[in-house]
C-alpha positions in Angstrom: -3.1 12.5 11.4 -4.4 9.4 9.5 -1.6 6.8 9.1 -1.6 4.4 6.1 0.5 1.7 5.9 1.4 0.1 2.1 4.0 -2.0 0.6 6.2 -1.5 -2.4 7.6 -4.0 -5.1 8.9 -4.3 -8.2 5.5 -3.8 -10.1 5.6 0.0 -10.8 2.3 0.3 -11.8 0.8 -1.7 -9.0 2.7 0.6 -6.6 1.3 3.7 -8.1 -2.1 2.6 -8.8 -1.9 2.3 -4.7 -0.8 5.5 -4.2 -3.3 7.0 -6.1 -6.3 5.3 -4.1 -4.2 6.6 -0.8 -4.4 10.0 -2.9 -7.8 9.5 -3.6 -8.9 9.1 0.6 -11.4 11.5 1.5 -9.0 13.3 3.9 -6.7 16.6 3.3 -3.5 15.5 2.1 -1.6 17.1 5.1 -3.4 15.2 7.2 -2.2 11.7 6.0 1.0 9.9 6.7 2.0 7.2 4.6 4.5 4.2 5.9 5.8 2.7 2.8 7.2 -0.9 3.7 9.7 -2.6 1.3 9.8 -6.3 2.7 11.3 -9.8 1.2 14.0 -10.4 -1.4 13.3 -7.3 -3.3 13.9 -5.0 -0.4 17.3 -4.2 -1.3 16.6 -2.4 -4.3 13.2 -1.1 -5.9 13.9 1.4 -8.5 10.4 2.5 -8.5 10.8 3.5 -4.9 12.0 7.3 -5.8 8.8 7.5 -8.1 6.6 6.6 -5.4 8.0 9.3 -2.8 8.1 11.6 -5.3 4.3 11.0 -6.3 3.9 11.6 -2.4 5.9 14.7 -2.3 4.1 16.3 -5.3 0.6 15.9 -3.6 2.1 16.9 0.0 1.7 13.6 1.2 3.9 12.8 4.3 5.7 9.4 3.6 8.3 7.3 5.5 10.4 4.2 3.9 11.1 1.4 5.9 13.1 -1.9 4.6 12.6 -5.4 6.7 13.4 -8.6 5.5 10.4 -10.1 6.1 7.7 -11.9 4.3 5.5 -8.9 3.1 2.0 -9.9 3.8 3.6 -10.3 7.7 5.6 -7.2 7.4 2.8 -4.5 6.4 0.3 -6.3 9.2 3.5 -6.0 11.8 4.0 -2.3 10.4 0.5 -1.2 10.7 0.0 -2.5 14.7 3.8 -0.7 15.2 2.2 2.5 13.7 -1.4 1.8 14.9 -2.0 2.5 11.1 -5.9 3.5 10.7 -5.5 1.7 7.5 -3.7 -1.0 5.2 -3.5 -0.5 1.6 -2.7 -3.5 -0.9 -2.9 -4.3 -4.6 -5.8 -6.3 -6.0 -6.2 -7.9 -9.2 -8.5 -7.0 -12.1 -11.7 -8.1 -11.9 -13.4 -11.2 -13.0 -15.9 -11.7 -15.9 -18.7 -11.9 -13.4 -17.6 -8.4 -11.8 -15.7 -10.3 -8.5 -12.8 -8.7 -7.2 -9.8 -10.7 -7.2 -7.2 -10.6 -4.6 -3.5 -11.5 -4.7 -2.5 -14.4 -2.2 -0.7 -11.7 -0.1 -3.5 -8.9 -0.1 -5.7 -12.1 0.9 -3.2 -12.6 3.8 -3.3 -9.2 4.8 -7.1 -9.3 5.2 -7.4 -12.4 7.2 -4.4 -11.6 9.6 -5.5 -7.8 10.4 -8.1 -6.4 12.6 -7.8 -2.8 10.8 -9.4 -1.7 7.3 -8.0 -2.8 4.2 -8.0 -1.0 1.1 -7.7 -2.8 -2.3 -6.6 -0.8 -4.8 -7.3 -1.9 -8.0 -7.2 -1.4 -11.8 -7.3 2.7 -13.0 -10.9 3.6 -13.2 -12.0 1.1 -10.3 -12.0 3.8 -7.6 
């Protein structure tokens, strides 16, 4: 089983871009397991969580949800270690005019603080 850890927040479009990037991985959907981490202040009620889990159900991807009250980047890195994840998926920003990928501070923190591969899900059409 190929395990992916991803975070979920209040931005529905960014969350769905991450889910689409996971779905586009070169692996059969039934061989992928996703751990969705709800972290931080918004973890009590994330309205797009049902939409996200519905997306994974429609694409035959096994998904579980973990709610933690911690800093989101730290929670992702710790969940990846706890689940021995093969990949962490984070959201990116649009590319700069020069074509350089721009990272959110949380995505950058995850990349710096893990030894696992990190997939940065960009804008539609970027992957």
